[in-house]
PAZAPA-4460 file (N, C-alpha, C; in steps of 0.05 Angstrom, whole numbers, plus 32768, in hexadecimal, padded with zeros to 4 digits):
% residues 103
    n_x    n_y    n_z   ca_x   ca_y   ca_z    c_x    c_y    c_z   seq   type   mol
   854A   7E7F   7C66   854A   7E8C   7C80   8561   7E82   7C91     1      X     A
   856B   7E93   7CA1   8582   7E8C   7CB2   8579   7E7B   7CC9     2      X     A
   858D   7E6D   7CD5   8587   7E5C   7CEC   857E   7E6E   7D03     3      X     A
   8589   7E85   7D06   8582   7E97   7D1C   8564   7E9F   7D19     4      X     A
   855C   7EA6   7D01   8540   7EAD   7CFC   852E   7E96   7D03     5      X     A
   8535   7E7E   7CFB   8525   7E66   7D01   8522   7E62   7D1F     6      X     A
   8538   7E66   7D2E   8537   7E62   7D4B   8526   7E78   7D58     7      X     A
   8528   7E90   7D4E   8518   7EA6   7D59   84FA   7EA1   7D54     8      X     A
   84F4   7E99   7D3C   84D8   7E93   7D36   84CE   7E7C   7D46     9      X     A
   84DE   7E67   7D49   84D7   7E50   7D59   84D2   7E59   7D77    10      X     A
   84E4   7E69   7D81   84E2   7E73   7D9C   84C8   7E83   7DA0    11      X     A
   84C2   7E94   7D8D   84A9   7EA3   7D8F   8490   7E92   7D8E    12      X     A
   8491   7E7E   7D7D   847B   7E6B   7D7B   8477   7E5C   7D96    13      X     A
   848D   7E54   7DA2   848C   7E46   7DBB   8481   7E59   7DD1    14      X     A
   8489   7E72   7DD0   847F   7E85   7DE3   8461   7E89   7DE0    15      X     A
   8457   7E8A   7DC7   843B   7E8C   7DC2   842B   7E74   7DCD    16      X     A
   8437   7E5C   7DC9   842A   7E44   7DD4   8428   7E46   7DF2    17      X     A
   843E   7E4F   7DFF   843E   7E51   7E1C   8429   7E66   7E25    18      X     A
   8427   7E7B   7E16   8413   7E8F   7E1D   83F6   7E84   7E1A    19      X     A
   83F2   7E74   7E06   83D8   7E67   7E02   83D2   7E55   7E1A    20      X     A
   83E6   7E46   7E23   83E3   7E34   7E3A   83DC   7E44   7E53    21      X     A
   83EA   7E5B   7E56   83E4   7E6B   7E6E   83C8   7E77   7E6C    22      X     A
   83C0   7E7F   7E54   83A4   7E89   7E51   8390   7E74   7E58    23      X     A
   8395   7E5B   7E50   8383   7E45   7E56   8382   7E40   7E74    24      X     A
   8399   7E42   7E81   839A   7E3F   7E9E   838A   7E55   7EAC    25      X     A
   838C   7E6D   7EA3   837D   7E83   7EAF   835F   7E7F   7EAB    26      X     A
   8357   7E75   7E94   833B   7E70   7E8F   8331   7E59   7EA2    27      X     A
   8342   7E45   7EA5   833B   7E2E   7EB7   8337   7E38   7ED3    28      X     A
   834A   7E49   7EDC   8348   7E54   7EF8   832F   7E65   7EFB    29      X     A
   8328   7E75   7EE7   8310   7E85   7EE9   82F7   7E74   7EEA    30      X     A
   82F6   7E5F   7EDA   82DE   7E4D   7EDA   82DC   7E3F   7EF6    31      X     A
   82F3   7E37   7F00   82F3   7E29   7F1A   82EA   7E3C   7F30    32      X     A
   82F2   7E55   7F2F   82E9   7E69   7F43   82CB   7E6C   7F42    33      X     A
   82C0   7E6E   7F2A   82A3   7E71   7F27   8294   7E58   7F32    34      X     A
   829F   7E41   7F2D   8294   7E28   7F37   8295   7E28   7F56    35      X     A
   82AB   7E30   7F61   82AE   7E31   7F7E   829A   7E45   7F8B    36      X     A
   8297   7E5B   7F7E   8284   7E6F   7F88   8267   7E64   7F88    37      X     A
   8260   7E55   7F74   8245   7E48   7F74   8243   7E34   7F8A    38      X     A
   8258   7E24   7F8E   8258   7E10   7FA4   8255   7E1E   7FBF    39      X     A
   8263   7E34   7FC3   8261   7E42   7FDD   8245   7E4D   7FE1    40      X     A
   8239   7E57   7FCC   821D   7E61   7FCE   820B   7E4A   7FD5    41      X     A
   820E   7E33   7FC9   81FE   7E1B   7FCF   8202   7E12   7FEC    42      X     A
   821B   7E11   7FF5   8221   7E09   8010   8216   7E1D   8024    43      X     A
   8218   7E37   801E   820D   7E4B   8030   81EF   7E49   8032    44      X     A
   81E2   7E41   801C   81C5   7E3E   801C   81BE   7E27   802F    45      X     A
   81CD   7E11   802E   81C8   7DFA   803F   81CC   7E02   805C    46      X     A
   81E1   7E12   8062   81E5   7E1B   807D   81CE   7E2C   8086    47      X     A
   81C4   7E3D   8074   81AD   7E4F   807B   8194   7E3F   8081    48      X     A
   8192   7E27   8076   817B   7E15   807B   817E   7E06   8096    49      X     A
   8195   7E0A   80A3   8198   7DFE   80BE   81AC   7DE7   80C0    50      X     A
   81BA   7DE0   80AB   81CE   7DCA   80AD   81E9   7DD6   80B4    51      X     A
   81F2   7DD2   80CD   820B   7DDD   80D6   821F   7DC7   80DB    52      X     A
   821E   7DB2   80CC   8230   7D9B   80D0   824D   7DA3   80CC    53      X     A
   825F   7D95   80DB   827C   7D9B   80D8   8286   7D96   80BB    54      X     A
   827B   7D82   80AE   8284   7D7C   8093   827C   7D92   8080    55      X     A
   8264   7D9D   8084   825A   7DB3   8073   826B   7DCC   8077    56      X     A
   8271   7DD2   8091   8282   7DE9   8096   829E   7DE6   808B    57      X     A
   82A9   7DCE   808C   82C4   7DC9   8081   82C3   7DCC   8063    58      X     A
   82AE   7DC3   8056   82AC   7DC6   8039   82AA   7DE3   8031    59      X     A
   829C   7DF2   8041   8299   7E0F   803C   82B4   7E1D   803F    60      X     A
   82C2   7E17   8054   82DD   7E23   8059   82F0   7E1B   8043    61      X     A
   82F0   7E02   803A   8301   7DF9   8024   82FC   7E09   800A    62      X     A
   82E3   7E0C   8004   82DC   7E1B   7FEB   82E4   7E38   7FED    63      X     A
   82DF   7E44   8004   82E7   7E60   8008   8305   7E64   8006    64      X     A
   8314   7E51   8011   8331   7E52   800F   833A   7E50   7FF2    65      X     A
   832E   7E3D   7FE3   8336   7E3A   7FC7   832E   7E52   7FB6    66      X     A
   8318   7E5F   7FBD   8310   7E77   7FAE   8325   7E8D   7FB3    67      X     A
   832E   7E90   7FCC   8343   7EA4   7FD2   835C   7E9E   7FC3    68      X     A
   8364   7E85   7FC2   837D   7E7E   7FB4   837A   7E83   7F96    69      X     A
   8363   7E7C   7F8B   835F   7E80   7F6F   835E   7E9D   7F67    70      X     A
   8351   7EAD   7F78   834F   7ECA   7F73   836B   7ED6   7F74    71      X     A
   837B   7ECD   7F87   8396   7ED8   7F88   83A6   7ED1   7F6F    72      X     A
   83A2   7EBA   7F64   83AF   7EB2   7F4B   83A6   7EC3   7F33    73      X     A
   838C   7EC8   7F32   8381   7ED7   7F1C   8387   7EF5   7F1D    74      X     A
   8389   7EFF   7F36   838E   7F1C   7F3A   837A   7F2C   7F2A    75      X     A
   8361   7F24   7F2C   834C   7F31   7F1C   8347   7F4E   7F23    76      X     A
   834D   7F56   7F3B   8346   7F71   7F44   835A   7F86   7F3B    77      X     A
   8370   7F7E   7F2F   8386   7F91   7F28   8387   7F96   7F0A    78      X     A
   838C   7FAF   7F03   838E   7FB6   7EE6   83A6   7FA8   7ED9    79      X     A
   83BA   7FA1   7EE9   83D2   7F93   7EDE   83D0   7F75   7EE3    80      X     A
   83B7   7F6B   7EDF   83B2   7F4F   7EE4   83C2   7F3D   7ED1    81      X     A
   83C3   7F24   7ED8   83D1   7F11   7EC7   83C5   7F0F   7EAC    82      X     A
   83AB   7F11   7EAA   839D   7F10   7E90   83A5   7F28   7E7E    83      X     A
   83A8   7F3F   7E8A   83B0   7F57   7E7A   83CD   7F54   7E72    84      X     A
   83DE   7F4A   7E84   83FA   7F46   7E7D   83FD   7F31   7E67    85      X     A
   83ED   7F1C   7E68   83EE   7F08   7E54   83E6   7F13   7E39    86      X     A
   83D1   7F24   7E38   83C9   7F30   7E1F   83DE   7F42   7E14    87      X     A
   83EC   7F51   7E25   8401   7F63   7E1D   8419   7F54   7E12    88      X     A
   8421   7F3E   7E1F   8437   7F2D   7E15   8430   7F21   7DFA    89      X     A
   8418   7F17   7DF7   840F   7F0B   7DDE   8411   7F20   7DC7    90      X     A
   8407   7F38   7DCC   8408   7F4D   7DB8   8425   7F54   7DB0    91      X     A
   8436   7F56   7DC4   8452   7F5B   7DBF   845F   7F46   7DAD    92      X     A
   845A   7F2D   7DB4   8466   7F16   7DA5   845B   7F16   7D89    93      X     A
   8441   7F19   7D86   8435   7F18   7D6B   8440   7F2F   7D5A    94      X     A
   8444   7F46   7D65   844F   7F5D   7D57   846B   7F56   7D4D    95      X     A
   847B   7F4B   7D5F   8497   7F45   7D57   8498   7F2D   7D44    96      X     A
   8485   7F1B   7D45   8485   7F05   7D31   8480   7F11   7D16    97      X     A
   846F   7F25   7D14   846B   7F32   7CF9   8485   7F3E   7CF0    98      X     A
   8493   7F4B   7D02   84AD   7F57   7CFB   84C1   7F42   7CF1    99      X     A
   84C1   7F2B   7CFE   84D4   7F16   7CF6   84CC   7F0B   7CDA   100      X     A
   84B2   7F08   7CD6   84AA   7EFD   7CBC   84B1   7F10   7CA5   101      X     A
   84B3   7F2A   7CAC   84BA   7F3D   7C97   84D7   7F3C   7C8F   102      X     A
   84E7   7F2F   7C9F   8504   7F2E   7C9A   850A   7F1D   7C81   103      X     A
***
């Protein structure tokens, strides 16, 4: 195999690793968002029971802010979400890796 082929294959493998890392990060963000939503529900329940302490309200605001930030990162509401783009890039790379292997 030529050195150019080796470098291309190496580059594609590195890209696939980076995509796997990005996929893992997206999964982590999604799990964190779900956890935050549960915490907000629990905090809201405590507020509904009559505890209006400043610390409780601050905790609720912090979690709501983090949920908003996480949702923005995930872009879950859009058809061109990061998750869809990641899947498309992975498919493209895997297809081209097959083409390189055929050389």
